[in-house]
LOTIMAR-141730 format. One line per 2 residues: number of its first residue (from 1); their letters; for each residue z, x, y of N, C-alpha, C. Coordinates in steps of 0.02 Angstrom, whole numbers. Example, Ala and Ser with C-alpha at 12.3 -4.5 7.8 and 13.67 -1.06 7.14 Angstrom:
1 = AS = 390 660 -284 390 615 -225 390 660 -165 ~ 354 642 -112 357 684 -53 394 645 2
% end
This chain:
1 = XX = 627 177 -1320 582 238 -1313 619 282 -1275 ~ 610 350 -1289 645 404 -1252 607 416 -1191
3 = XX = 648 427 -1138 614 438 -1072 612 513 -1054 ~ 610 522 -988 606 593 -966 677 622 -971
5 = XX = 684 682 -958 748 720 -964 796 693 -911 ~ 856 683 -930 914 660 -882 971 703 -889
7 = XX = 1001 722 -835 1058 764 -836 1114 731 -867 ~ 1151 763 -912 1204 735 -943 1264 728 -901
9 = XX = 1297 671 -896 1361 661 -852 1412 709 -876 ~ 1448 737 -830 1508 777 -846 1556 744 -889
11 = XX = 1572 760 -944 1625 727 -992 1692 739 -968 ~ 1741 702 -991 1809 703 -973 1842 761 -1009
13 = XX = 1819 790 -1061 1840 848 -1098 1790 897 -1112 ~ 1809 957 -1129 1759 1012 -1141 1717 992 -1199
15 = XX = 1650 1015 -1193 1605 999 -1247 1561 1065 -1257 ~ 1520 1058 -1312 1473 1110 -1330 1407 1086 -1313
17 = XX = 1368 1123 -1273 1301 1101 -1260 1253 1144 -1306 ~ 1211 1110 -1351 1172 1144 -1399 1101 1149 -1366
19 = XX = 1076 1204 -1350 1013 1215 -1326 967 1250 -1376 ~ 921 1209 -1403 881 1240 -1456 837 1186 -1492
21 = XX = 811 1206 -1545 762 1167 -1586 796 1119 -1633 ~ 770 1054 -1631 783 1005 -1681 716 996 -1716
23 = XX = 709 1009 -1781 645 1003 -1812 652 979 -1886 ~ 598 969 -1916 601 946 -1986 602 1009 -2028
25 = XX = 651 1010 -2076 654 1067 -2127 633 1042 -2193 ~ 583 1078 -2222 562 1067 -2292 586 1126 -2334
27 = XX = 642 1115 -2373 667 1176 -2412 639 1170 -2485 ~ 612 1227 -2508 582 1233 -2576 604 1296 -2607
29 = XX = 608 1294 -2675 624 1354 -2708 641 1344 -2784 ~ 653 1396 -2814 652 1468 -2794 585 1497 -2818
31 = XX = 572 1547 -2777 509 1590 -2790 527 1659 -2788 ~ 518 1696 -2841 532 1770 -2843 474 1810 -2809
33 = XX = 420 1815 -2842 363 1850 -2802 327 1802 -2762 ~ 296 1823 -2704 254 1779 -2665 190 1760 -2705
35 = XX = 173 1700 -2710 118 1679 -2755 48 1714 -2731 ~ 7 1728 -2779 -59 1753 -2765 -102 1696 -2730
37 = XX = -140 1717 -2683 -185 1670 -2645 -230 1631 -2697 ~ -237 1567 -2683 -281 1531 -2730 -247 1499 -2791
39 = XX = -182 1516 -2804 -146 1491 -2863 -98 1436 -2842 ~ -72 1401 -2895 -20 1347 -2882 43 1367 -2923
41 = XX = 96 1357 -2889 166 1372 -2915 215 1315 -2917 ~ 247 1298 -2969 299 1250 -2974 366 1280 -2951
43 = XX = 405 1241 -2914 469 1261 -2893 523 1213 -2921 ~ 583 1230 -2927 635 1191 -2958 655 1129 -2918
45 = XX = 655 1137 -2846 678 1081 -2813 647 1085 -2741 ~ 650 1027 -2703 628 1024 -2630 672 975 -2601
47 = XX = 680 981 -2537 722 937 -2496 693 934 -2422 ~ 677 870 -2403 651 858 -2333 710 834 -2294
49 = XX = 733 870 -2237 792 848 -2196 787 868 -2130 ~ 833 839 -2087 841 861 -2019 862 930 -2015
51 = XX = 836 967 -1970 851 1039 -1968 841 1070 -1900 ~ 820 1132 -1903 814 1170 -1842 884 1197 -1822
53 = XX = 891 1253 -1789 957 1281 -1777 1002 1238 -1740 ~ 976 1205 -1684 1023 1157 -1645 1031 1101 -1686
55 = XX = 984 1074 -1723 993 1013 -1765 1048 1022 -1816 ~ 1047 1079 -1852 1099 1095 -1904 1165 1101 -1873
57 = XX = 1169 1135 -1815 1235 1142 -1784 1265 1074 -1764 ~ 1222 1035 -1736 1243 968 -1712 1265 927 -1771
59 = XX = 1232 924 -1828 1263 888 -1883 1329 914 -1908 ~ 1342 976 -1902 1406 1001 -1923 1458 981 -1869
61 = XX = 1442 985 -1805 1488 970 -1758 1505 888 -1753 ~ 1452 851 -1775 1463 777 -1777 1510 764 -1835
63 = XX = 1504 804 -1895 1550 790 -1949 1618 806 -1933 ~ 1630 857 -1888 1698 879 -1869 1722 840 -1812
65 = XX = 1685 797 -1781 1706 752 -1724 1718 794 -1664 ~ 1676 847 -1652 1682 888 -1596 1631 864 -1542
67 = XX = 1652 857 -1475 1609 835 -1423 1553 887 -1413 ~ 1490 859 -1410 1432 906 -1402 1376 859 -1377
69 = XX = 1322 897 -1353 1260 865 -1330 1198 908 -1351 ~ 1146 883 -1367 1087 920 -1389 1038 918 -1331
71 = XX = 1014 978 -1314 963 990 -1262 901 1015 -1296 ~ 850 966 -1301 791 981 -1339 738 928 -1315
73 = XX = 676 940 -1342 623 892 -1336 603 870 -1406 ~ 555 825 -1411 537 804 -1482 463 778 -1477
75 = XX = 430 789 -1534 360 773 -1540 343 696 -1544 ~ 290 674 -1519 271 601 -1516 235 580 -1583
77 = XX = 270 583 -1638 238 565 -1698 294 540 -1749 ~ 275 523 -1812 319 492 -1856 384 538 -1870
79 = XX = 377 604 -1871 432 646 -1882 478 648 -1824 ~ 451 643 -1765 489 641 -1703 534 579 -1704
81 = XX = 505 520 -1721 541 458 -1721 598 464 -1776 ~ 583 493 -1832 633 503 -1884 687 546 -1866
83 = XX = 676 604 -1829 731 642 -1806 774 605 -1754 ~ 743 573 -1706 776 537 -1652 824 481 -1688
85 = XX = 796 452 -1738 842 393 -1774 902 432 -1807 ~ 892 490 -1835 946 522 -1864 1007 545 -1820
87 = XX = 991 549 -1753 1037 562 -1706 1063 512 -1665 ~ 1029 455 -1665 1046 391 -1634 1057 395 -1558
89 = XX = 1112 383 -1528 1120 383 -1452 1117 456 -1431 ~ 1129 503 -1468 1124 574 -1449 1054 592 -1430
91 = XX = 1003 556 -1453 932 567 -1440 906 531 -1376 ~ 948 493 -1342 924 451 -1289 898 490 -1230
93 = XX = 920 546 -1227 896 588 -1163 841 637 -1181 ~ 819 639 -1243 768 688 -1260 702 672 -1231
95 = XX = 661 720 -1212 601 712 -1189 545 707 -1245 ~ 504 659 -1244 452 652 -1295 389 685 -1271
97 = XX = 362 725 -1305 297 763 -1282 239 747 -1330 ~ 180 748 -1305 122 734 -1341 103 795 -1384
99 = XX = 142 811 -1433 129 866 -1476 156 843 -1547 ~ 134 872 -1603 169 861 -1664 236 889 -1664
101 = XX = 276 859 -1705 350 885 -1710 345 948 -1749 ~ 392 993 -1730 397 1059 -1760 421 1050 -1830
103 = XX = 390 1086 -1879 409 1083 -1951 421 1152 -1978 ~ 470 1166 -2010 487 1233 -2039 502 1224 -2117
105 = XX = 457 1263 -2153 462 1267 -2223 507 1330 -2243 ~ 561 1314 -2279 603 1367 -2297 593 1380 -2370
107 = XX = 571 1438 -2389 556 1459 -2463 617 1504 -2483 ~ 648 1477 -2535 710 1513 -2557 686 1564 -2612
109 = XX = 725 1621 -2613 707 1677 -2660 771 1690 -2702 ~ 771 1715 -2761 830 1728 -2800 874 1778 -2761
111 = XX = 938 1763 -2768 985 1808 -2731 1008 1775 -2662 ~ 975 1718 -2642 998 1683 -2586 956 1696 -2525
113 = XX = 910 1745 -2523 867 1759 -2463 814 1707 -2458 ~ 793 1694 -2396 740 1644 -2379 689 1671 -2335
115 = XX = 630 1642 -2340 577 1653 -2292 558 1589 -2257 ~ 535 1593 -2193 525 1523 -2162 456 1529 -2130
117 = XX = 422 1475 -2143 352 1465 -2105 358 1410 -2058 ~ 349 1418 -1995 361 1367 -1949 295 1351 -1903
119 = XX = 287 1290 -1897 231 1265 -1851 267 1239 -1788 ~ 262 1270 -1729 306 1257 -1677 300 1191 -1641
121 = XX = 236 1164 -1645 230 1096 -1618 258 1082 -1548 ~ 304 1036 -1545 334 1017 -1483 376 1075 -1448
123 = XX = 391 1121 -1489 429 1182 -1456 386 1220 -1406 ~ 322 1216 -1416 283 1253 -1367 279 1220 -1301
125 = XX = 294 1150 -1293 296 1120 -1237 359 1113 -1197 ~ 411 1151 -1222 478 1152 -1188 474 1197 -1133
127 = XX = 515 1188 -1079 518 1224 -1021 590 1239 -1006 ~ 605 1292 -966 668 1305 -948 693 1251 -894
129 = XX = 649 1233 -855 667 1180 -805 689 1124 -837 ~ 654 1102 -891 667 1038 -930 736 1048 -965
131 = XX = 756 1106 -991 818 1116 -1022 872 1111 -967 ~ 862 1142 -915 914 1138 -861 929 1068 -832
133 = XX = 871 1031 -835 876 958 -805 918 921 -852 ~ 925 937 -915 961 894 -957 1033 916 -962
135 = XX = 1056 972 -934 1120 1000 -929 1161 973 -878 ~ 1227 964 -878 1275 948 -824 1264 1002 -768
137 = XX = 1260 981 -716 1250 1028 -656 1311 1078 -644 ~ 1368 1053 -669 1427 1099 -664 1468 1091 -727
139 = XX = 1488 1146 -758 1529 1139 -817 1600 1127 -797 ~ 1640 1097 -843 1711 1093 -837 1742 1149 -878
141 = XX = 1806 1161 -860 1833 1218 -894 1838 1213 -966 ~ 1814 1263 -1001 1808 1260 -1075 1745 1244 -1102
143 = XX = 1696 1221 -1062 1632 1207 -1088 1597 1268 -1115 ~ 1561 1257 -1173 1525 1315 -1199 1450 1289 -1207
145 = XX = 1399 1338 -1190 1329 1323 -1201 1307 1370 -1252 ~ 1280 1343 -1307 1255 1386 -1362 1178 1384 -1358
147 = XX = 1144 1442 -1347 1074 1449 -1344 1055 1481 -1412 ~ 1022 1440 -1456 1010 1455 -1527 939 1450 -1543
149 = XX = 917 1498 -1583 844 1495 -1604 801 1517 -1549 ~ 821 1563 -1506 782 1575 -1443 714 1604 -1460
151 = XX = 702 1636 -1518 633 1656 -1530 587 1601 -1556 ~ 610 1543 -1564 570 1489 -1579 530 1463 -1520
153 = XX = 545 1487 -1459 510 1468 -1400 475 1530 -1368 ~ 420 1558 -1405 391 1616 -1380 362 1608 -1307
155 = XX = 345 1548 -1291 318 1540 -1220 372 1543 -1165 ~ 433 1543 -1188 483 1539 -1142 525 1611 -1133
157 = XX = 508 1657 -1172 548 1717 -1177 551 1752 -1110 ~ 495 1752 -1073 498 1785 -1008 544 1748 -958
159 = XX = 563 1688 -971 608 1647 -933 675 1637 -953 ~ 693 1667 -1004 759 1656 -1033 814 1691 -990
161 = XX = 797 1745 -955 847 1771 -909 871 1722 -855 ~ 821 1683 -832 836 1631 -783 882 1581 -813
163 = XX = 869 1554 -873 912 1508 -911 982 1532 -918 ~ 987 1596 -943 1052 1623 -953 1088 1632 -893
165 = XX = 1058 1655 -836 1087 1655 -769 1109 1590 -740 ~ 1074 1537 -753 1091 1471 -732 1149 1446 -763
167 = XX = 1155 1458 -832 1214 1438 -865 1276 1468 -847 ~ 1273 1532 -830 1330 1568 -800 1350 1540 -731
169 = XX = 1302 1532 -691 1317 1502 -622 1341 1432 -625 ~ 1325 1393 -676 1357 1323 -683 1421 1326 -716
171 = XX = 1446 1382 -739 1514 1393 -762 1524 1383 -834 ~ 1467 1386 -874 1472 1384 -950 1493 1452 -980
173 = XX = 1535 1452 -1028 1536 1508 -1070 1476 1512 -1112 ~ 1443 1567 -1119 1378 1568 -1151 1380 1599 -1219
175 = XX = 1356 1567 -1267 1348 1591 -1339 1274 1600 -1356 ~ 1259 1650 -1389 1190 1666 -1412 1180 1681 -1481
177 = XX = 1130 1645 -1513 1107 1655 -1581 1032 1661 -1583 ~ 1004 1716 -1579 927 1716 -1563 891 1699 -1626
179 = XX = 917 1713 -1687 873 1707 -1741 823 1766 -1754 ~ 782 1772 -1799 737 1823 -1815 673 1815 -1771
181 = XX = 657 1873 -1738 590 1867 -1699 529 1868 -1750 ~ 482 1823 -1737 426 1823 -1779 384 1883 -1778
183 = XX = 387 1922 -1722 348 1982 -1719 386 2044 -1737 ~ 452 2034 -1766 485 2094 -1786 531 2126 -1727
185 = XX = 568 2172 -1745 615 2204 -1693 574 2265 -1659 ~ 524 2249 -1623 485 2303 -1589 528 2323 -1525
187 = XX = 507 2376 -1491 544 2399 -1433 550 2348 -1380 ~ 495 2315 -1365 496 2265 -1314 549 2209 -1327
189 = XX = 549 2184 -1389 597 2130 -1411 668 2158 -1403 ~ 679 2219 -1430 745 2249 -1424 771 2255 -1353
191 = XX = 728 2281 -1311 743 2288 -1239 759 2219 -1207 ~ 720 2171 -1223 733 2099 -1194 797 2078 -1211
193 = XX = 815 2084 -1284 879 2052 -1305 939 2092 -1278 ~ 929 2156 -1271 985 2201 -1244 999 2175 -1177
195 = XX = 955 2155 -1138 969 2122 -1067 1006 2059 -1074 ~ 986 2020 -1123 1018 1952 -1128 1092 1964 -1146
197 = XX = 1113 2014 -1185 1183 2025 -1203 1226 2026 -1147 ~ 1205 2055 -1090 1252 2060 -1037 1270 1993 -1000
199 = XX = 1241 1939 -1018 1254 1873 -991 1293 1832 -1045 ~ 1314 1861 -1098 1345 1813 -1151 1417 1827 -1162
201 = XX = 1454 1777 -1177 1522 1778 -1194 1533 1782 -1263 ~ 1489 1757 -1306 1496 1758 -1381 1427 1778 -1407
203 = XX = 1417 1831 -1444 1357 1855 -1477 1360 1839 -1547 ~ 1316 1798 -1575 1328 1771 -1644 1260 1789 -1683
205 = XX = 1258 1848 -1712 1198 1871 -1750 1224 1886 -1819 ~ 1175 1884 -1866 1193 1906 -1932 1189 1982 -1942
207 = XX = 1212 2006 -1995 1214 2083 -2010 1151 2114 -1997 ~ 1097 2089 -2032 1032 2128 -2026 1003 2119 -1961
209 = XX = 1015 2067 -1923 992 2061 -1853 1023 2114 -1812 ~ 1090 2121 -1823 1128 2171 -1779 1106 2239 -1793
211 = XX = 1093 2257 -1858 1065 2324 -1875 997 2339 -1850 ~ 956 2284 -1854 887 2293 -1829 884 2297 -1755
213 = XX = 923 2258 -1716 924 2259 -1649 945 2330 -1623 ~ 1006 2350 -1648 1037 2415 -1629 1000 2478 -1655
215 = XX = 960 2472 -1708 936 2525 -1745 992 2574 -1771 ~ 1048 2547 -1785 1103 2585 -1804 1104 2596 -1881
217 = XX = 1143 2637 -1905 1140 2652 -1979 1207 2616 -2010 ~ 1254 2596 -1972 1310 2564 -2001 1332 2499 -1956
219 = XX = 1370 2455 -1990 1388 2394 -1950 1435 2417 -1892 ~ 1471 2465 -1902 1523 2487 -1844 1480 2513 -1787
221 = XX = 1425 2553 -1799 1385 2579 -1751 1341 2529 -1719 ~ 1323 2480 -1756 1287 2426 -1723 1324 2383 -1680
223 = XX = 1388 2369 -1698 1438 2330 -1661 1451 2366 -1590 ~ 1460 2436 -1599 1468 2478 -1539 1413 2476 -1489
225 = XX = 1356 2476 -1519 1293 2474 -1473 1286 2409 -1439 ~ 1306 2352 -1478 1298 2285 -1445 1353 2275 -1397
227 = XX = 1418 2296 -1409 1470 2287 -1363 1459 2325 -1299 ~ 1417 2378 -1306 1405 2425 -1242 1359 2384 -1200
229 = XX = 1319 2338 -1223 1268 2304 -1183 1294 2236 -1170 ~ 1350 2212 -1200 1374 2143 -1185 1423 2143 -1128
231 = XX = 1446 2087 -1106 1499 2084 -1058 1560 2118 -1083 ~ 1604 2151 -1040 1662 2183 -1064 1709 2134 -1105
233 = XX = 1709 2072 -1085 1756 2021 -1114 1724 1988 -1174 ~ 1660 2004 -1193 1622 1963 -1245 1653 1977 -1310
235 = XX = 1639 1929 -1356 1651 1941 -1430 1588 1948 -1458 ~ 1577 2007 -1496 1521 2018 -1538 1535 2000 -1607
237 = XX = 1503 1950 -1628 1515 1923 -1695 1459 1941 -1746 ~ 1476 1968 -1801 1423 1981 -1854 1439 1941 -1912
239 = XX = 1389 1896 -1929 1393 1852 -1985 1360 1895 -2049 ~ 1405 1897 -2096 1394 1947 -2152 1386 1915 -2223
241 = XX = 1369 1854 -2226 1357 1821 -2286 1415 1817 -2333 ~ 1406 1842 -2395 1464 1842 -2445 1518 1886 -2419
243 = XX = 1511 1928 -2371 1567 1969 -2350 1604 1941 -2285 ~ 1584 1880 -2274 1620 1843 -2225 1593 1859 -2157
245 = XX = 1637 1870 -2107 1615 1882 -2035 1661 1928 -2003 ~ 1635 1971 -1956 1680 2017 -1923 1662 2010 -1848
247 = XX = 1712 2021 -1804 1705 2018 -1734 1739 2078 -1699 ~ 1709 2101 -1645 1735 2154 -1602 1745 2121 -1538
249 = XX = 1807 2119 -1518 1827 2085 -1449 1884 2128 -1422 ~ 1875 2148 -1358 1927 2180 -1322 1948 2251 -1359
251 = XX = 1894 2282 -1392 1907 2342 -1426 1941 2341 -1495 ~ 1952 2277 -1516 1982 2267 -1582 1931 2240 -1630
253 = XX = 1944 2257 -1696 1902 2231 -1747 1940 2177 -1784 ~ 1911 2118 -1793 1940 2063 -1829 1893 2040 -1891
255 = XX = 1917 2033 -1947 1876 2016 -2001 1901 1955 -2038 ~ 1856 1913 -2056 1876 1851 -2097 1832 1856 -2166
257 = XX = 1869 1862 -2223 1823 1869 -2283 1802 1797 -2306 ~ 1753 1796 -2343 1724 1731 -2368 1752 1715 -2437
259 = XX = 1768 1652 -2455 1788 1632 -2519 1730 1640 -2569 ~ 1745 1644 -2633 1691 1647 -2677 1673 1576 -2697
261 = XX = 1610 1559 -2686 1588 1491 -2697 1523 1494 -2734 ~ 1506 1441 -2771 1440 1437 -2808 1389 1417 -2759
263 = XX = 1343 1464 -2738 1295 1451 -2689 1241 1406 -2715 ~ 1225 1354 -2673 1174 1307 -2693 1117 1308 -2641
265 = XX = 1131 1314 -2577 1082 1317 -2527 1106 1348 -2464 ~ 1075 1409 -2452 1101 1446 -2395 1064 1431 -2327
267 = XX = 1016 1387 -2330 977 1377 -2270 1023 1336 -2215 ~ 1033 1365 -2155 1073 1339 -2106 1144 1362 -2112
269 = XX = 1153 1414 -2156 1230 1442 -2154 1251 1466 -2092 ~ 1207 1504 -2056 1230 1533 -1990 1244 1481 -1941
271 = XX = 1201 1424 -1946 1215 1373 -1896 1285 1334 -1912 ~ 1298 1328 -1975 1363 1299 -1991 1419 1343 -1967
273 = XX = 1413 1409 -1980 1462 1457 -1948 1473 1447 -1878 ~ 1415 1445 -1841 1420 1438 -1770 1457 1374 -1750
275 = XX = 1449 1322 -1785 1484 1260 -1773 1562 1268 -1780 ~ 1581 1297 -1841 1646 1307 -1851 1681 1353 -1803
277 = XX = 1649 1404 -1786 1674 1455 -1737 1680 1427 -1665 ~ 1633 1400 -1641 1629 1374 -1574 1677 1309 -1573
279 = XX = 1682 1270 -1620 1733 1214 -1620 1803 1244 -1611 ~ 1818 1297 -1645 1887 1330 -1639 1892 1355 -1568
281 = XX = 1841 1391 -1543 1848 1413 -1477 1857 1360 -1426 ~ 1825 1299 -1437 1827 1244 -1391 1903 1223 -1384
283 = XX = 1938 1224 -1439 2006 1193 -1442 2054 1248 -1420 ~ 2032 1312 -1402 2075 1366 -1378 2096 1409 -1432
285 = XX = 2069 1411 -1488 2095 1457 -1545 2078 1526 -1526 ~ 2109 1572 -1553 2099 1643 -1549 2037 1664 -1593
287 = XX = 2016 1723 -1585 1950 1748 -1615 1963 1749 -1691 ~ 2023 1768 -1717 2032 1771 -1787 2031 1702 -1821
289 = XX = 2056 1654 -1785 2058 1589 -1816 1991 1558 -1812 ~ 1949 1574 -1757 1883 1550 -1744 1837 1578 -1804
291 = XX = 1846 1646 -1819 1806 1671 -1874 1821 1639 -1940 ~ 1884 1631 -1952 1900 1601 -2020 1873 1527 -2024
293 = XX = 1877 1488 -1969 1845 1422 -1973 1771 1421 -1978 ~ 1736 1470 -1948 1666 1476 -1957 1647 1497 -2023
295 = XX = 1683 1542 -2055 1666 1563 -2126 1683 1504 -2170 ~ 1737 1470 -2162 1759 1413 -2206 1703 1356 -2203
297 = XX = 1681 1338 -2144 1629 1289 -2135 1563 1306 -2166 ~ 1539 1370 -2158 1481 1392 -2182 1484 1396 -2261
299 = XX = 1542 1412 -2290 1552 1426 -2359 1551 1354 -2395 ~ 1580 1301 -2363 1583 1234 -2390 1503 1212 -2389
301 = XX = 1468 1225 -2336 1400 1199 -2328 1354 1231 -2378 ~ 1356 1292 -2396 1310 1321 -2439 1326 1307 -2510
303 = XX = 1385 1280 -2524 1408 1260 -2591 1397 1187 -2605 ~ 1362 1151 -2562 1353 1078 -2564 1280 1055 -2568
305 = XX = 1267 1002 -2604 1200 973 -2602 1209 901 -2629 ~ 1194 854 -2588 1178 851 -2514 1230 894 -2475
307 = XX = 1200 916 -2420 1243 959 -2375 1309 922 -2348 ~ 1363 959 -2353 1425 929 -2331 1456 985 -2282
309 = XX = 1493 952 -2229 1522 999 -2178 1597 976 -2181 ~ 1644 1019 -2212 1711 999 -2216 1750 1041 -2173
311 = XX = 1791 1010 -2133 1831 1043 -2080 1884 1079 -2118 ~ 1897 1142 -2094 1959 1178 -2120 2022 1133 -2108
313 = XX = 2071 1139 -2155 2128 1094 -2148 2156 1106 -2083 ~ 2169 1166 -2057 2198 1181 -1994 2164 1146 -1936
315 = XX = 2098 1151 -1934 2054 1122 -1884 2066 1046 -1884 ~ 2064 1015 -1942 2069 943 -1946 2140 921 -1926
317 = XX = 2190 957 -1934 2257 943 -1914 2261 947 -1842 ~ 2233 1002 -1811 2238 1013 -1743 2204 957 -1704
319 = XX = 2145 938 -1730 2106 887 -1690 2132 819 -1694 ~ 2180 805 -1748 2208 739 -1758 2267 730 -1710
321 = X = 2296 781 -1679 2353 778 -1636 2338 738 -1576
% end
């Protein structure tokens, strides 16, 4: 049985701390128009799998053999037990709460876009203090903390500044991938996130999120707006789907194009990118190499079913040394 939150012992080598949701993903599709209320619609396929932004990233890092830990809670039901079993020893420190486990239904549309319907369940019982209690009290040189799916915790948004500040104080390089805010990009949400950027070393948003946050008309203007709010040394990364990924770091633009692949399932593509990018950063790669590895891992993931995470040849060679 899983017990209360326990701080993770400091590892001997740098690791990635994944702070975010592990939940059940039910993927269904494709649907072109949204169904009329009261009707029934058949879809071509469905898949029930381990998911959530932190869960997807952890699966990719595990496949790559990259040291990491998951900072999350879990529901006290059959789905919570199923998720914990999928992660084995990695779930030993998770807090079990008397809530249903979070479930997210991903509806796929033609062209690769998706809509998500999420019942937050156990996510509503998460606290910043609980997250901090599971983290090492002091990072070692090279440690990265990824805060992913921040908007899945609406009850914690007012406290996320404290979490980000604590990560910096403990010595972690901070990476942020917020996901899409359920209430949309209103002025309050934009102002809140603009404040978060100043505490981040890696900003990992997709193109439409960057444009929506900045209210800019071009990706260059969006990147400039975000860089003006981020740390001077931060990398502002824009995930651009079929166009690959771009990063603005130290005043320079770096771009990694995406290979042409047959797209099967785009759910979790951004999480796979995060895993490849941060794994490269963890081993000391430059931003260009990190972007290429993120794009390569995401491209392999979306072209596979069941989902596969294949390390870029360069990363596999490096980690084997």
